[in-house]
C-alpha positions as CSV (number, residue, x, y, z in Angstrom):
1,M,38.6,-23.9,-24.8
2,A,38.6,-20.6,-23.0
3,E,41.2,-18.0,-23.8
4,P,44.2,-18.1,-21.4
5,S,43.3,-14.6,-20.0
6,T,39.8,-15.8,-19.2
7,V,41.1,-18.8,-17.3
8,T,43.5,-16.6,-15.4
9,T,40.8,-14.1,-14.5
10,A,38.5,-17.0,-13.4
11,R,41.2,-18.4,-11.2
12,A,41.9,-15.0,-9.7
13,S,38.2,-14.5,-9.0
14,G,38.0,-17.9,-7.4
15,E,40.8,-17.0,-5.0
16,V,39.0,-13.7,-4.2
17,G,35.9,-15.7,-3.3
18,R,37.8,-18.3,-1.2
19,A,39.6,-15.4,0.6
20,A,36.2,-13.9,1.5
21,R,35.1,-17.2,2.9
22,R,38.2,-17.3,5.1
23,R,37.4,-13.8,6.3
24,V,33.7,-14.3,6.8
25,S,32.6,-17.9,7.0
26,R,29.3,-18.9,5.5
27,S,28.0,-20.1,8.9
28,A,28.7,-16.5,10.2
29,L,26.1,-15.2,7.7
30,G,23.4,-17.2,9.5
31,V,23.9,-15.5,12.8
32,W,21.3,-12.8,13.8
33,A,22.0,-11.2,17.2
34,V,20.3,-8.0,18.2
35,P,23.0,-5.3,18.3
36,A,23.4,-3.6,21.7
37,D,22.9,-0.2,20.1
38,R,20.0,-1.2,17.8
39,G,17.7,1.8,17.4
40,D,14.0,1.9,17.9
41,P,12.3,0.5,14.8
42,V,9.4,2.9,15.0
43,G,11.8,5.7,15.3
44,V,13.4,4.7,11.9
45,L,9.9,4.9,10.3
46,E,9.2,8.3,11.9
47,R,12.5,9.7,10.6
48,Q,11.5,8.5,7.1
49,A,8.1,10.2,7.4
50,A,9.7,13.6,7.9
51,S,10.2,14.0,4.2
52,R,6.9,12.5,3.1
53,V,3.4,13.9,2.3
54,P,2.0,14.3,5.9
55,E,-1.6,13.2,5.2
56,L,-0.4,10.0,3.6
57,V,1.9,8.8,6.4
58,P,-0.9,7.3,8.4
59,I,-1.8,5.1,5.4
60,R,1.7,3.8,5.4
61,Y,1.5,2.8,9.0
62,G,-1.9,1.3,8.5
63,R,-0.7,-0.9,5.7
64,M,2.3,-2.0,7.7
65,A,0.2,-2.8,10.7
66,A,-1.9,-5.2,8.7
67,G,0.5,-8.1,9.2
68,Q,4.1,-9.1,9.6
69,F,4.8,-9.6,5.9
70,A,3.3,-6.2,5.2
71,F,5.5,-4.8,7.9
72,L,8.6,-6.4,6.4
73,R,7.7,-5.0,3.0
74,G,7.5,-1.5,4.4
75,A,10.6,-1.6,6.6
76,P,13.7,-1.9,4.3
77,A,15.4,0.9,6.2
78,I,15.1,-1.1,9.5
79,M,16.6,-4.2,7.9
80,A,19.3,-2.2,6.1
81,A,20.7,-1.1,9.5
82,D,20.5,-4.6,10.8
83,L,22.3,-6.0,7.8
84,A,25.0,-3.4,8.2
85,A,25.6,-4.5,11.8
86,G,26.5,-8.0,10.7
87,P,29.5,-9.5,8.8
88,D,30.2,-8.4,5.2
89,T,31.8,-10.6,2.6
90,G,32.9,-7.7,0.5
91,L,31.7,-9.4,-2.7
92,A,29.8,-6.5,-4.3
93,V,27.0,-6.5,-6.8
94,Q,24.4,-4.0,-7.8
95,L,21.9,-4.7,-5.1
96,C,18.2,-4.4,-5.6
97,G,18.1,-3.3,-2.0
98,D,14.6,-4.5,-1.3
99,A,14.5,-8.1,-2.8
100,H,11.5,-9.4,-0.9
101,L,9.1,-11.8,-2.5
102,S,6.6,-9.2,-3.7
103,N,9.2,-7.2,-5.5
104,F,9.5,-10.0,-8.2
105,G,6.9,-10.2,-11.0
106,L,5.9,-10.2,-14.6
107,Y,6.2,-7.4,-17.1
108,A,6.7,-6.9,-20.9
109,S,10.1,-6.7,-22.5
110,P,10.6,-4.2,-25.3
111,E,9.9,-7.0,-27.7
112,R,6.5,-7.6,-25.9
113,A,7.5,-10.9,-24.5
114,L,6.4,-11.5,-20.9
115,V,9.3,-12.0,-18.5
116,F,9.8,-12.6,-14.8
117,D,12.3,-10.4,-12.9
118,L,12.9,-8.1,-10.0
119,N,10.6,-5.0,-10.4
120,D,11.5,-2.5,-7.7
121,F,14.7,-0.6,-7.5
122,D,14.1,2.4,-5.2
123,E,16.9,1.3,-2.9
124,T,19.4,0.0,-5.4
125,L,23.1,0.6,-4.7
126,P,26.3,-1.5,-5.0
127,G,26.9,-3.6,-1.9
128,P,27.6,-7.1,-0.6
129,F,25.5,-9.8,-2.5
130,E,24.3,-11.5,0.7
131,W,22.3,-8.5,1.8
132,D,19.8,-9.1,-1.1
133,V,19.8,-12.8,-0.4
134,K,19.1,-12.2,3.3
135,R,16.2,-9.8,2.5
136,L,14.8,-12.5,0.2
137,V,15.0,-15.4,2.6
138,A,13.7,-13.4,5.5
139,S,10.6,-12.5,3.4
140,V,10.1,-16.2,2.6
141,A,10.1,-17.1,6.3
142,V,7.8,-14.3,7.2
143,A,5.4,-15.1,4.4
144,A,5.4,-18.8,5.3
145,R,4.4,-17.9,8.9
146,A,1.8,-15.4,7.7
147,N,0.2,-18.1,5.6
148,G,-0.1,-20.3,8.7
149,F,2.8,-22.7,8.0
150,G,5.2,-24.0,10.6
151,D,8.9,-23.2,10.8
152,G,9.7,-26.5,9.2
153,D,7.9,-25.5,6.1
154,A,9.3,-22.0,6.2
155,Q,12.8,-23.3,6.4
156,A,12.2,-25.8,3.6
157,A,11.2,-22.9,1.3
158,V,14.2,-20.8,2.5
159,L,16.6,-23.6,1.8
160,A,15.1,-24.1,-1.7
161,A,15.6,-20.4,-2.5
162,A,19.1,-20.2,-1.2
163,R,20.1,-23.5,-2.9
164,R,18.8,-22.3,-6.2
165,Y,20.7,-19.0,-5.8
166,R,23.9,-20.9,-5.1
167,E,23.4,-23.5,-7.9
168,S,22.4,-20.7,-10.4
169,M,25.4,-18.6,-9.5
170,I,27.8,-21.6,-10.0
171,R,26.2,-22.3,-13.4
172,L,26.4,-18.6,-14.5
173,A,30.0,-18.4,-13.4
174,G,30.8,-20.9,-16.2
175,L,29.1,-18.9,-18.9
176,D,30.6,-16.2,-21.1
177,E,29.7,-12.5,-20.5
178,M,27.2,-12.2,-23.3
179,S,25.3,-15.4,-22.3
180,V,24.9,-14.1,-18.8
181,W,23.8,-10.7,-20.0
182,Y,21.0,-12.1,-22.3
183,E,19.8,-14.7,-19.9
184,R,16.2,-14.2,-18.8
185,V,13.2,-16.1,-17.3
186,D,10.1,-15.9,-19.5
187,A,6.6,-16.4,-18.1
188,E,6.1,-19.9,-19.5
189,R,9.3,-21.1,-17.9
190,A,8.1,-19.7,-14.6
191,A,4.8,-21.5,-14.9
192,V,6.5,-24.9,-15.5
193,L,8.3,-24.6,-12.2
194,V,5.0,-24.9,-10.3
195,R,4.4,-28.6,-9.8
196,E,0.8,-28.7,-8.5
197,P,-1.6,-28.9,-11.5
198,K,-4.2,-26.7,-9.8
199,Q,-1.7,-24.1,-8.8
200,R,-0.2,-24.2,-12.2
201,K,-3.6,-23.2,-13.6
202,D,-3.7,-20.3,-11.1
203,V,-0.2,-19.2,-12.4
204,E,-1.5,-19.3,-15.9
205,K,-4.4,-17.1,-14.9
206,V,-1.8,-14.6,-13.5
207,I,0.1,-14.7,-16.8
208,N,-3.1,-14.1,-18.8
209,K,-4.1,-11.3,-16.5
210,A,-0.7,-9.7,-16.9
211,R,-1.0,-9.8,-20.7
212,A,-4.2,-7.9,-20.4
213,N,-2.8,-5.4,-17.9
214,T,-2.1,-2.6,-20.3
215,S,-2.7,1.1,-20.6
216,L,-5.9,0.4,-22.4
217,Q,-7.2,-1.7,-19.5
218,A,-6.1,1.0,-17.1
219,L,-8.1,3.5,-19.1
220,G,-11.3,1.8,-18.1
221,K,-10.3,1.3,-14.5
222,L,-8.7,4.6,-13.7
223,T,-10.6,7.1,-15.8
224,E,-14.1,8.4,-16.4
225,P,-15.4,10.8,-19.2
226,G,-15.0,14.5,-18.5
227,P,-17.5,17.2,-19.4
228,D,-16.1,17.3,-22.9
229,G,-16.1,13.5,-23.2
230,T,-12.4,13.2,-22.9
231,P,-11.2,10.6,-20.4
232,H,-10.0,12.0,-17.0
233,I,-8.5,10.2,-14.1
234,R,-11.1,9.4,-11.4
235,S,-10.9,11.1,-8.0
236,R,-10.7,8.6,-5.2
237,P,-9.1,10.4,-2.3
238,P,-6.8,9.9,-0.6
239,L,-5.4,7.1,-2.9
240,L,-6.0,8.8,-6.2
241,V,-6.6,12.6,-6.4
242,P,-6.3,15.2,-9.1
243,I,-3.2,17.3,-8.8
244,E,-3.1,20.9,-7.5
245,E,-1.5,23.8,-9.2
246,L,1.8,23.4,-7.4
247,D,1.9,19.7,-8.3
248,A,1.1,20.6,-11.9
249,A,4.1,22.8,-12.1
250,V,6.3,20.0,-10.7
251,I,5.1,17.6,-13.3
252,D,5.5,20.1,-16.2
253,R,9.1,20.4,-15.2
254,V,9.5,16.7,-14.7
255,V,8.1,15.8,-18.2
256,T,10.4,18.4,-19.8
257,D,13.5,17.2,-18.0
258,Y,12.6,13.5,-18.3
259,H,12.4,13.8,-22.1
260,K,16.1,14.5,-22.3
261,T,17.1,11.2,-20.5
262,L,15.4,9.0,-23.2
263,S,17.2,7.8,-26.2
264,E,16.5,9.8,-29.4
265,D,14.2,7.2,-30.9
266,R,12.1,7.1,-27.7
267,Q,12.0,10.8,-27.5
268,V,10.3,10.7,-30.9
269,L,7.8,8.1,-29.6
270,L,7.0,10.2,-26.6
271,Q,6.5,13.3,-28.7
272,R,3.7,11.5,-30.5
273,H,1.7,11.6,-27.3
274,R,0.0,14.6,-25.6
275,I,-0.7,14.9,-21.8
276,V,-4.4,14.5,-21.0
277,D,-4.5,14.4,-17.2
278,I,-2.4,14.0,-14.1
279,A,-3.2,12.7,-10.6
280,R,-1.4,11.8,-7.4
281,K,-1.5,8.1,-6.6
282,V,-0.6,6.1,-3.5
283,V,1.4,3.0,-4.3
284,G,3.0,0.1,-2.4
285,V,3.6,-0.1,1.3
286,G,7.1,1.3,2.0
287,S,6.7,3.9,-0.7
288,V,3.5,5.4,0.7
289,G,4.0,9.1,1.4
290,T,6.6,9.6,-1.3
291,R,5.4,11.8,-4.1
292,C,4.0,9.7,-6.9
293,F,1.9,10.7,-9.9
294,I,0.3,9.1,-12.8
295,V,0.2,10.8,-16.2
296,L,-2.4,9.9,-18.8
297,L,-1.2,10.6,-22.4
298,A,-3.0,10.0,-25.7
299,G,-1.5,9.1,-29.1
300,Q,-1.7,12.0,-31.5
301,N,-3.4,10.0,-34.3
302,T,-5.6,7.4,-32.6
303,G,-5.9,8.7,-29.1
304,S,-4.6,5.4,-27.8
305,P,-3.7,5.7,-24.0
306,L,-0.3,5.6,-22.4
307,F,0.0,5.8,-18.6
308,L,3.3,6.9,-17.1
309,Q,4.2,6.7,-13.4
310,V,6.3,9.6,-12.0
311,K,7.7,8.5,-8.7
312,E,9.9,10.4,-6.2
313,A,13.4,8.9,-5.7
314,E,14.8,9.5,-2.3
315,E,18.2,8.5,-0.9
316,S,18.5,4.7,-0.7
317,V,18.0,3.2,2.7
318,L,21.3,1.4,2.1
319,A,23.2,4.7,1.7
320,P,24.1,5.3,5.3
321,H,25.8,2.0,5.4
322,L,27.6,1.8,2.1
323,K,29.9,3.9,-0.1
324,P,28.2,6.9,-1.6
325,S,26.5,6.5,-4.9
326,K,28.3,7.8,-8.0
327,F,25.0,9.3,-9.1
328,R,24.1,12.6,-7.5
329,H,20.6,12.3,-8.8
330,H,18.5,9.6,-7.1
331,G,16.3,9.1,-10.1
332,H,19.4,8.4,-12.2
333,R,20.6,6.0,-9.5
334,V,17.4,4.1,-9.7
335,V,17.3,3.9,-13.5
336,N,20.9,2.8,-13.7
337,G,20.4,0.1,-11.1
338,Q,17.3,-1.2,-12.9
339,R,19.0,-1.4,-16.2
340,L,22.0,-3.3,-14.7
341,I,19.8,-5.7,-12.8
342,Q,16.9,-6.5,-15.1
343,A,17.2,-8.7,-18.1
344,A,15.0,-6.2,-20.1
345,S,13.8,-2.8,-19.0
346,D,10.9,-0.5,-19.8
347,I,11.4,1.5,-23.0
348,F,10.1,4.7,-21.2
349,L,12.4,4.4,-18.2
350,G,14.0,7.7,-17.4
351,W,14.6,10.3,-14.7
352,A,14.0,14.0,-14.0
353,T,14.1,16.8,-11.5
354,G,10.9,18.6,-10.5
355,S,10.5,22.3,-9.9
356,D,10.5,21.3,-6.2
357,Q,14.1,20.1,-6.8
358,R,13.1,16.6,-5.8
359,S,14.4,13.7,-7.8
360,Y,12.0,11.5,-9.8
361,Y,12.1,8.6,-12.1
362,V,9.5,7.7,-14.8
363,R,8.3,4.4,-16.2
364,Q,5.1,2.9,-17.6
365,L,2.4,2.4,-15.1
366,R,0.9,-0.6,-16.8
367,D,2.9,-2.6,-19.3
368,M,1.6,-6.2,-19.0
369,K,2.6,-6.2,-15.3
370,G,1.6,-9.0,-13.0
371,S,2.5,-10.3,-9.6
372,A,1.8,-13.4,-7.5
373,V,-0.5,-13.2,-4.5
374,I,1.8,-14.4,-1.8
375,E,-1.0,-14.8,0.7
376,D,-2.8,-17.4,-1.5
377,M,0.2,-19.7,-1.9
378,S,0.3,-23.3,-0.6
379,R,3.4,-24.7,1.0
380,T,4.5,-26.3,-2.3
381,V,3.8,-23.2,-4.3
382,L,5.6,-20.9,-1.9
383,R,8.6,-23.2,-2.1
384,D,8.5,-23.2,-5.9
385,Y,8.1,-19.5,-6.1
386,A,10.9,-18.9,-3.6
387,T,13.1,-21.1,-5.8
388,L,12.3,-19.1,-8.8
389,C,13.1,-15.9,-7.0
390,G,16.4,-17.3,-5.9
391,H,17.4,-18.2,-9.4
392,T,16.3,-14.7,-10.7
393,L,18.3,-12.9,-8.0
394,A,21.4,-14.9,-8.9
395,R,21.0,-13.9,-12.5
396,A,20.6,-10.3,-11.5
397,H,23.7,-10.3,-9.4
398,A,25.8,-12.2,-12.0
399,R,25.3,-9.3,-14.4
400,S,27.0,-6.7,-12.2
401,G,29.2,-8.6,-9.8
402,D,32.2,-11.0,-10.0
403,R,30.1,-14.2,-10.4
404,A,33.1,-16.5,-10.2
405,A,34.2,-15.0,-6.9
406,I,30.7,-15.3,-5.5
407,A,30.4,-18.9,-6.8
408,A,33.7,-19.8,-5.1
409,Y,32.5,-18.2,-1.9
410,L,29.2,-20.2,-2.0
411,G,31.0,-23.5,-2.7
412,T,29.4,-26.8,-3.7
413,G,28.2,-27.9,-0.3
414,D,25.0,-26.8,1.5
415,A,26.7,-24.5,4.1
416,F,25.3,-21.3,2.5
417,E,21.7,-22.4,2.4
418,R,21.8,-23.8,6.0
419,A,23.1,-20.4,7.1
420,M,20.3,-18.6,5.2
421,G,17.8,-20.9,6.9
422,E,19.1,-20.0,10.3
423,F,19.1,-16.3,9.6
424,A,15.6,-16.3,8.0
425,I,13.9,-17.9,11.0
426,A,15.8,-15.6,13.5
427,Y,15.0,-12.5,11.5
428,A,11.3,-13.6,11.2
429,D,11.3,-13.5,15.0
430,Q,12.8,-10.0,14.9
431,T,10.1,-8.9,12.4
432,N,7.5,-10.2,14.7
433,A,8.9,-8.1,17.6
434,D,9.2,-5.0,15.4
435,H,5.7,-5.4,14.1
436,D,4.5,-5.6,17.8
437,A,6.4,-2.4,18.5
438,L,4.5,-0.7,15.6
439,L,1.2,-1.9,16.9
440,A,2.1,-0.6,20.4
441,A,3.0,2.8,19.0
442,I,-0.3,3.0,17.2
443,A,-2.3,1.9,20.3
444,S,-0.5,4.4,22.5
445,G,-1.2,7.3,20.1
446,R,2.4,7.9,19.4
447,I,1.7,7.5,15.7
448,E,-1.6,7.6,13.7
449,A,-2.6,4.7,11.4
450,T,-5.5,4.7,8.9
451,A,-6.8,2.1,6.5
452,G,-6.1,2.7,2.8
């Protein structure tokens, strides 16, 4: 039997959730109407570009122009403003801030077990739980259309994701704090959720590939022997280029500062490696143009490789619409959010300030990381994958928010998932229109886009 104080707290949380439902109905969350003062979506992207590496910005536009799902991936700032224009339940969690389908994936826990979880936290901030859910379901609908499926299939996948989110949150609301904290999804459990035998084999291939996706594998892919026989990072401009002197000074400061943010045992581990080479690397879609570097280190005894990624952390796209972060350093904000949301985090996760006074965070580049290819998914697999992501997002939110209040808001009926279905299809239409606006801006010469 639960302790009386726990029962009282759960009852109080339940009332908070029901009060939120009276204030903002679940059906209201399904409404998407274009605000009268909605800004130009291309203008939002142009304002972001002002702080980015100028020669890389056309690559970002080129990647976003490739399709509607790529556009959605690269446009969290546009969607953040749209979400802020709608109703807000007030039920706060640590938001991922960019919980689209491609920001879930596999990676190694500190115990070297392969787990499935959210894996991108550049935009993390505390905020209303439904913003992450809406970002997820919108990505499901856009991905379904991009794969050639009709809106009936898209809505079925959205309903499955939202239903699993609701059911998982209700289940987690009944667990104790430690059980929620230690809950995780391992790779094998993720594979079992895929029902098609052929597709399950494909998932198993992804898992096996992730297990092989290590710093040693990256050494062969990203480096070549230098004049002295020592591995050096290949030059593949503009996506992978050796750093200049100015960048070298930035990274020297970053590495020194970063070391202080690690726990003492991990400081010792890092000290047993020496820096071999550094390069600037273009990553992702929305992140293209932010400063990102990879650092090749070698173990002092065996020379075994370790790749670290040093990535610039800018202000979250959610920041203009939510309470200010308690963290003045954006790298610290990202690391804190990741540790709160993920069931297990990278042992080398830390943050630093460069000599350019920009904020950075640091993590391993390759640590058994793997991701699903959304474009290759059948209707059934997309629905199964969306369901897994819905469960994973609920687990992430339950760690930082009032899970009992959220569960009470969601309720035992299907009102929430029906609302998410309506929103996802409507926002997929909006994404189509915004993508067309980007293509028109490129065609008119307003902005430049290049392949990359």
